[in-house]
C-alpha beads as a LAMMPS data file, in Angstrom:
LAMMPS data file: protein, C-alpha beads

245 atoms
244 bonds

1 atom types
1 bond types

-500.0 500.0 xlo xhi
-500.0 500.0 ylo yhi
-500.0 500.0 zlo zhi

Masses

1 110.0

Atoms # bond

1 1 1 -250.377 -346.619 -253.087
2 1 1 -247.403 -348.596 -253.045
3 1 1 -244.284 -346.022 -254.080
4 1 1 -242.584 -348.780 -255.942
5 1 1 -245.620 -349.866 -257.553
6 1 1 -246.110 -346.392 -259.098
7 1 1 -242.556 -346.286 -260.001
8 1 1 -242.301 -349.853 -261.917
9 1 1 -245.991 -348.186 -263.771
10 1 1 -243.994 -345.217 -264.467
11 1 1 -241.086 -347.477 -266.016
12 1 1 -243.529 -349.749 -267.788
13 1 1 -245.575 -346.988 -269.363
14 1 1 -242.613 -345.236 -270.378
15 1 1 -240.646 -348.394 -271.941
16 1 1 -240.511 -349.535 -275.535
17 1 1 -239.177 -352.887 -274.072
18 1 1 -241.975 -355.676 -273.552
19 1 1 -239.771 -357.308 -271.600
20 1 1 -240.021 -354.476 -268.633
21 1 1 -244.173 -354.108 -269.176
22 1 1 -244.585 -357.732 -269.210
23 1 1 -242.683 -357.875 -265.874
24 1 1 -244.761 -355.316 -264.656
25 1 1 -247.976 -356.951 -265.738
26 1 1 -246.920 -359.929 -263.907
27 1 1 -245.829 -358.059 -260.937
28 1 1 -249.761 -356.677 -261.042
29 1 1 -251.250 -360.257 -261.156
30 1 1 -248.967 -362.064 -258.501
31 1 1 -250.398 -359.905 -255.741
32 1 1 -253.774 -358.554 -257.506
33 1 1 -255.429 -354.942 -255.734
34 1 1 -258.540 -353.347 -257.077
35 1 1 -256.823 -350.057 -257.329
36 1 1 -254.188 -351.344 -259.881
37 1 1 -257.068 -351.551 -262.185
38 1 1 -255.600 -347.819 -262.883
39 1 1 -252.391 -348.772 -264.233
40 1 1 -254.123 -351.104 -267.085
41 1 1 -256.180 -348.262 -269.099
42 1 1 -252.995 -347.139 -270.780
43 1 1 -251.956 -350.667 -271.566
44 1 1 -255.307 -351.249 -273.002
45 1 1 -256.125 -348.289 -275.272
46 1 1 -253.006 -346.240 -275.712
47 1 1 -249.586 -348.573 -276.749
48 1 1 -248.606 -348.745 -280.138
49 1 1 -250.059 -351.596 -281.746
50 1 1 -247.093 -353.894 -282.002
51 1 1 -246.259 -353.304 -278.672
52 1 1 -249.613 -354.001 -277.451
53 1 1 -249.614 -357.374 -279.411
54 1 1 -246.437 -358.435 -277.211
55 1 1 -247.872 -357.764 -273.840
56 1 1 -251.785 -358.652 -273.902
57 1 1 -251.716 -361.925 -272.585
58 1 1 -250.262 -360.738 -269.668
59 1 1 -252.238 -357.596 -269.827
60 1 1 -255.745 -360.356 -269.666
61 1 1 -254.183 -362.295 -267.234
62 1 1 -253.908 -359.228 -264.879
63 1 1 -257.796 -358.515 -265.701
64 1 1 -258.680 -361.840 -264.462
65 1 1 -256.375 -361.800 -261.716
66 1 1 -258.557 -358.403 -260.248
67 1 1 -261.571 -359.811 -261.401
68 1 1 -261.097 -362.955 -259.306
69 1 1 -261.158 -360.708 -256.088
70 1 1 -263.643 -357.729 -257.456
71 1 1 -266.371 -356.673 -259.644
72 1 1 -265.079 -355.258 -262.632
73 1 1 -266.786 -352.175 -264.503
74 1 1 -267.946 -353.604 -268.140
75 1 1 -264.908 -351.706 -270.080
76 1 1 -262.988 -354.731 -269.237
77 1 1 -265.306 -357.348 -269.986
78 1 1 -265.606 -355.492 -273.473
79 1 1 -261.917 -355.347 -274.088
80 1 1 -262.335 -359.104 -273.616
81 1 1 -264.974 -359.580 -276.221
82 1 1 -263.714 -357.532 -278.698
83 1 1 -260.175 -359.080 -278.247
84 1 1 -261.414 -362.461 -278.314
85 1 1 -262.800 -362.587 -281.742
86 1 1 -259.587 -360.906 -283.533
87 1 1 -256.725 -363.481 -281.396
88 1 1 -255.179 -366.908 -281.585
89 1 1 -256.018 -369.857 -279.717
90 1 1 -253.646 -368.989 -276.735
91 1 1 -254.931 -365.671 -276.493
92 1 1 -258.386 -366.908 -276.542
93 1 1 -257.862 -369.374 -273.729
94 1 1 -256.306 -367.242 -271.558
95 1 1 -259.345 -364.701 -271.945
96 1 1 -261.638 -367.455 -271.255
97 1 1 -259.449 -368.366 -268.376
98 1 1 -259.851 -364.975 -266.939
99 1 1 -263.402 -364.475 -267.518
100 1 1 -263.861 -367.884 -265.520
101 1 1 -262.512 -365.667 -262.349
102 1 1 -264.371 -362.466 -263.144
103 1 1 -267.749 -364.840 -263.673
104 1 1 -267.209 -365.271 -260.190
105 1 1 -267.679 -361.349 -258.657
106 1 1 -268.932 -359.966 -262.094
107 1 1 -272.646 -360.068 -264.105
108 1 1 -271.661 -360.829 -267.367
109 1 1 -273.544 -359.095 -269.893
110 1 1 -274.972 -360.455 -273.050
111 1 1 -271.936 -359.940 -275.351
112 1 1 -269.958 -362.448 -272.726
113 1 1 -273.011 -365.069 -272.608
114 1 1 -272.515 -365.218 -276.434
115 1 1 -268.529 -365.453 -276.624
116 1 1 -268.990 -368.092 -274.084
117 1 1 -271.541 -370.054 -276.099
118 1 1 -269.064 -369.697 -278.643
119 1 1 -266.283 -370.905 -277.012
120 1 1 -268.405 -374.178 -276.142
121 1 1 -267.494 -374.772 -279.829
122 1 1 -263.776 -373.413 -279.868
123 1 1 -261.787 -376.557 -281.818
124 1 1 -258.954 -375.708 -278.845
125 1 1 -259.623 -377.879 -276.479
126 1 1 -258.848 -375.839 -273.421
127 1 1 -261.129 -372.886 -274.386
128 1 1 -264.112 -375.685 -274.572
129 1 1 -263.509 -376.599 -270.976
130 1 1 -263.129 -373.725 -269.293
131 1 1 -266.180 -372.721 -270.924
132 1 1 -267.844 -375.014 -269.506
133 1 1 -266.198 -373.909 -266.250
134 1 1 -267.756 -370.320 -266.153
135 1 1 -271.559 -372.067 -267.092
136 1 1 -271.092 -373.660 -263.984
137 1 1 -270.592 -369.715 -262.098
138 1 1 -273.622 -368.635 -263.737
139 1 1 -276.821 -367.877 -261.624
140 1 1 -278.899 -369.096 -264.608
141 1 1 -278.655 -370.836 -267.688
142 1 1 -279.298 -368.687 -270.817
143 1 1 -281.039 -370.562 -273.701
144 1 1 -277.932 -368.842 -276.430
145 1 1 -275.685 -371.529 -274.076
146 1 1 -278.130 -374.711 -274.078
147 1 1 -277.880 -374.988 -278.070
148 1 1 -274.056 -374.403 -277.475
149 1 1 -274.258 -377.342 -274.733
150 1 1 -276.525 -379.250 -277.054
151 1 1 -273.374 -379.311 -279.830
152 1 1 -270.816 -380.055 -277.323
153 1 1 -272.808 -383.056 -276.272
154 1 1 -272.429 -384.469 -279.292
155 1 1 -268.109 -384.829 -277.967
156 1 1 -266.808 -388.068 -277.761
157 1 1 -264.176 -386.569 -274.938
158 1 1 -264.990 -387.507 -270.956
159 1 1 -263.883 -384.562 -269.334
160 1 1 -266.375 -382.716 -271.938
161 1 1 -269.221 -384.953 -271.280
162 1 1 -268.275 -384.867 -267.787
163 1 1 -268.521 -380.712 -268.186
164 1 1 -272.017 -381.054 -269.627
165 1 1 -273.594 -383.494 -266.863
166 1 1 -272.130 -380.931 -264.112
167 1 1 -273.576 -378.097 -266.063
168 1 1 -277.255 -380.128 -266.696
169 1 1 -277.586 -381.376 -262.936
170 1 1 -276.368 -377.999 -261.844
171 1 1 -279.602 -376.177 -263.340
172 1 1 -282.945 -376.730 -262.837
173 1 1 -284.118 -377.663 -266.268
174 1 1 -287.637 -379.353 -266.288
175 1 1 -288.922 -381.454 -269.197
176 1 1 -291.282 -378.427 -270.705
177 1 1 -288.150 -376.018 -270.651
178 1 1 -285.845 -378.794 -272.476
179 1 1 -288.284 -379.335 -274.845
180 1 1 -289.078 -376.149 -275.953
181 1 1 -285.083 -375.414 -275.960
182 1 1 -284.755 -378.045 -278.692
183 1 1 -287.693 -377.252 -280.537
184 1 1 -286.537 -373.349 -280.900
185 1 1 -285.040 -372.739 -283.906
186 1 1 -284.787 -376.716 -285.052
187 1 1 -282.297 -376.880 -282.073
188 1 1 -283.368 -380.858 -282.142
189 1 1 -281.320 -381.256 -285.324
190 1 1 -277.959 -380.620 -283.430
191 1 1 -278.106 -383.774 -281.447
192 1 1 -276.463 -386.765 -282.818
193 1 1 -277.606 -389.958 -281.079
194 1 1 -275.109 -390.458 -278.619
195 1 1 -275.784 -387.062 -277.617
196 1 1 -279.811 -387.790 -277.220
197 1 1 -278.506 -390.921 -274.922
198 1 1 -276.472 -388.269 -272.942
199 1 1 -279.313 -386.150 -272.188
200 1 1 -281.792 -388.779 -271.225
201 1 1 -279.189 -390.248 -268.923
202 1 1 -278.377 -387.242 -267.309
203 1 1 -281.756 -385.283 -267.039
204 1 1 -284.674 -387.945 -267.259
205 1 1 -283.855 -390.423 -264.323
206 1 1 -287.571 -391.434 -263.976
207 1 1 -290.154 -392.887 -265.892
208 1 1 -292.945 -390.380 -265.257
209 1 1 -290.348 -387.448 -266.918
210 1 1 -289.309 -389.466 -269.570
211 1 1 -292.823 -390.451 -270.922
212 1 1 -294.113 -386.419 -270.644
213 1 1 -290.740 -385.938 -272.538
214 1 1 -291.735 -388.682 -274.903
215 1 1 -295.170 -387.223 -275.609
216 1 1 -294.176 -383.977 -276.498
217 1 1 -292.114 -385.168 -278.897
218 1 1 -294.524 -387.619 -280.623
219 1 1 -296.882 -384.362 -280.616
220 1 1 -294.447 -381.816 -282.428
221 1 1 -293.561 -381.012 -285.679
222 1 1 -290.410 -382.124 -285.728
223 1 1 -289.079 -384.070 -289.062
224 1 1 -289.771 -387.372 -288.930
225 1 1 -285.869 -388.701 -289.536
226 1 1 -285.440 -386.728 -286.125
227 1 1 -288.029 -387.609 -284.171
228 1 1 -288.257 -391.187 -285.015
229 1 1 -284.013 -390.653 -283.687
230 1 1 -285.407 -389.319 -280.348
231 1 1 -288.244 -391.303 -279.731
232 1 1 -286.311 -394.564 -280.442
233 1 1 -283.797 -393.450 -277.804
234 1 1 -286.099 -392.541 -275.040
235 1 1 -288.100 -396.352 -275.664
236 1 1 -284.506 -398.228 -275.149
237 1 1 -283.784 -395.721 -272.074
238 1 1 -287.288 -396.519 -270.970
239 1 1 -286.875 -400.045 -270.918
240 1 1 -283.536 -399.820 -268.830
241 1 1 -285.379 -398.018 -266.632
242 1 1 -288.002 -400.641 -266.122
243 1 1 -285.291 -403.141 -266.420
244 1 1 -283.654 -401.426 -263.007
245 1 1 -286.649 -401.078 -261.145

Bonds

1 1 1 2
2 1 2 3
3 1 3 4
4 1 4 5
5 1 5 6
6 1 6 7
7 1 7 8
8 1 8 9
9 1 9 10
10 1 10 11
11 1 11 12
12 1 12 13
13 1 13 14
14 1 14 15
15 1 15 16
16 1 16 17
17 1 17 18
18 1 18 19
19 1 19 20
20 1 20 21
21 1 21 22
22 1 22 23
23 1 23 24
24 1 24 25
25 1 25 26
26 1 26 27
27 1 27 28
28 1 28 29
29 1 29 30
30 1 30 31
31 1 31 32
32 1 32 33
33 1 33 34
34 1 34 35
35 1 35 36
36 1 36 37
37 1 37 38
38 1 38 39
39 1 39 40
40 1 40 41
41 1 41 42
42 1 42 43
43 1 43 44
44 1 44 45
45 1 45 46
46 1 46 47
47 1 47 48
48 1 48 49
49 1 49 50
50 1 50 51
51 1 51 52
52 1 52 53
53 1 53 54
54 1 54 55
55 1 55 56
56 1 56 57
57 1 57 58
58 1 58 59
59 1 59 60
60 1 60 61
61 1 61 62
62 1 62 63
63 1 63 64
64 1 64 65
65 1 65 66
66 1 66 67
67 1 67 68
68 1 68 69
69 1 69 70
70 1 70 71
71 1 71 72
72 1 72 73
73 1 73 74
74 1 74 75
75 1 75 76
76 1 76 77
77 1 77 78
78 1 78 79
79 1 79 80
80 1 80 81
81 1 81 82
82 1 82 83
83 1 83 84
84 1 84 85
85 1 85 86
86 1 86 87
87 1 87 88
88 1 88 89
89 1 89 90
90 1 90 91
91 1 91 92
92 1 92 93
93 1 93 94
94 1 94 95
95 1 95 96
96 1 96 97
97 1 97 98
98 1 98 99
99 1 99 100
100 1 100 101
101 1 101 102
102 1 102 103
103 1 103 104
104 1 104 105
105 1 105 106
106 1 106 107
107 1 107 108
108 1 108 109
109 1 109 110
110 1 110 111
111 1 111 112
112 1 112 113
113 1 113 114
114 1 114 115
115 1 115 116
116 1 116 117
117 1 117 118
118 1 118 119
119 1 119 120
120 1 120 121
121 1 121 122
122 1 122 123
123 1 123 124
124 1 124 125
125 1 125 126
126 1 126 127
127 1 127 128
128 1 128 129
129 1 129 130
130 1 130 131
131 1 131 132
132 1 132 133
133 1 133 134
134 1 134 135
135 1 135 136
136 1 136 137
137 1 137 138
138 1 138 139
139 1 139 140
140 1 140 141
141 1 141 142
142 1 142 143
143 1 143 144
144 1 144 145
145 1 145 146
146 1 146 147
147 1 147 148
148 1 148 149
149 1 149 150
150 1 150 151
151 1 151 152
152 1 152 153
153 1 153 154
154 1 154 155
155 1 155 156
156 1 156 157
157 1 157 158
158 1 158 159
159 1 159 160
160 1 160 161
161 1 161 162
162 1 162 163
163 1 163 164
164 1 164 165
165 1 165 166
166 1 166 167
167 1 167 168
168 1 168 169
169 1 169 170
170 1 170 171
171 1 171 172
172 1 172 173
173 1 173 174
174 1 174 175
175 1 175 176
176 1 176 177
177 1 177 178
178 1 178 179
179 1 179 180
180 1 180 181
181 1 181 182
182 1 182 183
183 1 183 184
184 1 184 185
185 1 185 186
186 1 186 187
187 1 187 188
188 1 188 189
189 1 189 190
190 1 190 191
191 1 191 192
192 1 192 193
193 1 193 194
194 1 194 195
195 1 195 196
196 1 196 197
197 1 197 198
198 1 198 199
199 1 199 200
200 1 200 201
201 1 201 202
202 1 202 203
203 1 203 204
204 1 204 205
205 1 205 206
206 1 206 207
207 1 207 208
208 1 208 209
209 1 209 210
210 1 210 211
211 1 211 212
212 1 212 213
213 1 213 214
214 1 214 215
215 1 215 216
216 1 216 217
217 1 217 218
218 1 218 219
219 1 219 220
220 1 220 221
221 1 221 222
222 1 222 223
223 1 223 224
224 1 224 225
225 1 225 226
226 1 226 227
227 1 227 228
228 1 228 229
229 1 229 230
230 1 230 231
231 1 231 232
232 1 232 233
233 1 233 234
234 1 234 235
235 1 235 236
236 1 236 237
237 1 237 238
238 1 238 239
239 1 239 240
240 1 240 241
241 1 241 242
242 1 242 243
243 1 243 244
244 1 244 245
């Protein structure tokens, strides 16, 4: 390993100056290598709390930079998970950016999937947008994510809706799967009329699939007012499809 990097690590490890530690972490992040993971354990686990709070943003940045190159062990994912729930929106945003990088090389465990679902509902816009980007890196779309995605479909923001559209088009979600996800734990109650229209527009581009979806809802045990909302939107969209044939 580079002797200069080793010397900088020793200096940062022995320092009580957050600027020295942050400069070292930025140095690692600007030229990330797998072997640099060996430096991170001390800063993750052994710094006094006041000093740690002043360097954790750059620590999270380095984890993401290295995770963009190579798979990470669960220790680093668990660190990000634990940190997310006790952090302000700036730190949460950096964590989600790091997970987006990590998701290209590492398998995300159930805790991180749960975190992504929660991030989709975050009030801070950059967190929400980067959570949508993470989902596009997944091989499958977990049902837990689908529930959160239904909530995000209620958004009026065009960038958020574009992210939802890319996800719904990226994964093969057949009519039964979508209905079952809506039916599970009364998730159908989440969608506002605008979100129902967005879902129909993205996933039901043929009259045949739309009619199958309509029959499933018609025969469901959903509360009448929610059932009526879906059926009204389906009938309207069906007329548009027929008109454009």
